[in-house]
N, C-alpha and C positions, 0 to 999 in steps of 0.2 A: 535556494528555497526548495524544498523537497518536489520532485514530481514536474518541476518547470524551470527550467534552467533561461538564466539570464540573457542568452540572446534569443533563448524562444518567446520568452515575455517583450521583448523587443518588436520581432518579426511579426506577434501575433497585435499589437499595438497598431505598428505602421500599416499594416495589411488593413485593420480595421480602418485606420484613416484613410484610406487610399476608396475604399468600398462604399466608407459613408460620403465621402466629399465626392465621387460620382454621381450620386442621386443627388446629394444637394448640392450640385452644381446642375442639374436638372430645375431642380426648384428656385433657383438664383435667376437664372432666365429667364422664368414667367413673372418672377418678384412677387414670390410669395412671401408671407409671413418668415417661416423659417427656410434658411436657404445652405448656403455654403457652411458656414462656420459651425449654427445648431446640430445639421444631420452628423457633420465630423463629429463634434462632440458628446454626441449620445452615442453612436458608435462607439467610441474610444471609450468612454463611462461605462457602457455595458460589455465592451470587453474585459476593462480591469476587475469589475464582479465581478465576471466568472472567472479569471486567475484569482483573485483573492478565494473567492467560494472553492473552488479548488484545491489550489495552494494550500489554504490556511485552515480548512476543515476536513484534512484528507491526508493520506501519506501517512508520513512518518511524523507529523509535529506535535503529535497528541493531544490536539484536539480534536473532539467529537460535535459532530451537527450534522445537520441535513444541507447537506451542499448545495439543495434543488431549490430548498426555500430561498436563502439568499436571491440567487438567480430571478425567483419567478416575482419578487418583489419587486425588480425590472421593470417586468411587465404591466406590471397594476400601477407603478409609479411617472411612467411615460404617457400614462391615459391622465392625468394631471397637464403634461407641457402640449400633449396636442390638442385638449382642451383650448388653450389658449390661442391656436392657430384660426379654429371653429369662429366664425364671425356670421348672424343672421342682419340680412339687408333685404328688409319686406317680408315677403314672403320667398324667397331664395336665401338659402344656405351656402356659403363659399368655406372653402380649408379645410375639407372633409378628406382631396386627396393629401393634404400636404400631411396632415394628423396620420393618416393612414403608412405614409412616406419616413413618418416619425415611428411607428410602431414598429414599421419591419426594421427599419435600420438598427434599431434596437434588440430587432431578434436577432439579426446578423452580427450583429457585434455580440453576443451570447454564442453564437455557433463557432466566431474565431477564437472566440474566447477559451473555449473547450478542447478545438483540436478541428474545428469541422470545418476544413478550409477550404474544398470543396461545393459543402451545402451552402455555404457564406457564399462564394463567390456566382453560383448557380443564381441563387435566391437575388443575387445583385443586377443579374443579367438582365432575370425576368422580369423584376421593378422595373429596368431602365425601358425594356420593351416593353412594358405597356404603361408608361409616362411617355413613349414617343411616339411610338404605332399609335395606341388606343384612345392618343388625342384626333389623329385625324379619324380614325370610323366614327365617334360624339361625334365630331362636326360633319359627317356626313349622316348622321343619323338625323341630325338637328336640323340641316337642311332638310330632310326630306319631310319635316311635318309643317302639315299648313299654318296653324298658329302655335306663338311662343308668348312670350310674358317678357318684355324690355323693362327692366327696374333702373332710375334711372335717380340722383343723389346731385342736386344742386343747388346753388345759390338763386333764393325767389326773388326774381324780379319781371319788370314787365316785360312783353316779349318771347318771353321763353318758349311756353309750347307753340307758338310760332316759328321757332328756329328748330326747334326741334323736327314740327312735323317739315318742314323743309327738306332736312337732311332725311328724312324716312321717306318723303317723297321721290327725292332724287337717285336712290336705291329701290324705287318700285315697291315699297313696304306701306302698305295701308296698314293706319290705325281700327280696331275693331271698338275697343271700350278705353279710357279713358280712368284711373284713380289716384287719388291725393293724397297723402298723411299731413299731417299739423305738422306746423314749422317748427325747428330747434335753434335756439339763436347759439352761431357758432365766432365767439371769439376772433379767433384769428381772422375770422373774414369781415367782422365788424357786419352782421347782413345775415338773416335768418333762411335757414336752407331747407328745402324741401324735399319728399319722396313722392316721386312720380312712377306709377306700374302702368306700362301700356302695353295691352293684348294685341300684338299688331299680326296683320297675314303676310306671310311673306312670298316671295315669288319662285317658279323654279330657277337654279341654277344661283341662289342666293350667296353671297359672301357676308357672311356675320363680322367677319376680321376688320374687314373695311368699314362698314358701318358703324362699328361701335370707334374705330378710331376716329371717323369725325364726326361724333357724336363727340366725342372729348376736345375737340380744336373749337365746340359753341360757348362762347362767353360765359363764363360760371357754373363750368360744369365739373361736377367734382370726382363721382365715380357714377360708371355702366356697367350693367351685366344681365343677362339672360339670368331669367329664373331656372335654379337646378342645377350653373357653371358650377365646379368645385376647384379645387388646387389654391 
C-alpha cells in the first residue's frame, strides 16, 4: 500500500491495541460501562480509519480526497458511543470520565494511525496519570466538604431507612435532609424500587469508600453513589 508498508500497518495497529488496553484496563478495574475491550476496539478502529485515510486518499493511489475529513468523523462519531456510558441517577450524572476516556483513546488511535507514536504514548501516560492520581485528589477534596448528597437506589421495603441510618451513624455521618422519588417496578426483583437522596453531614477524616461498601451490604440495596461522582 502506497506510503505505508504492511509491517508499519501491523505495528501501528498493535501499538493502538496496547495503548487503548492500558486505559481500558483502568476503567475495567473500576467496573465502568466501557472497559478493556471497548477501549481497545475504539483505539484500533480509530487507527485503522486514519491508515485508510492516509493510504487510500493520498500518495500514488490516484484517489484524491480530504484526508482530514475522514479522520474527523471519528471524533464526532465517538460522541454517540460515549453518550451510552453516561447515566443520570437522581441529580447525579455518572459516566462522564469514561466517556472522556473513550474520546481521548480515539484521538490516541488517530495519532498512532498517522505515525505520531510519541504524541500517542505521552497522551496515554497523561491519561493514566489523571485516572489513577487525580482520583485520590478528588476523594481528598470530597472529604474536605462539610455536606454531600448521597444517592441510593434500593428495593422498597419496611425498615429500609432505619437500616441506612444505622450504617450512617456507625460512620459518624448525620442526615440533614431526605428526599424520596416515585417507586418503579423492577421485574427482576419482583418488587418496587425507590431512589433516596440524602443530604448528609460528614465528619473530618471521613472514609467514603468504606461507607459505600457498608451500605451496599444492606439488604435490598442496588446502587449507592455520591452526587457528582463520575467514571
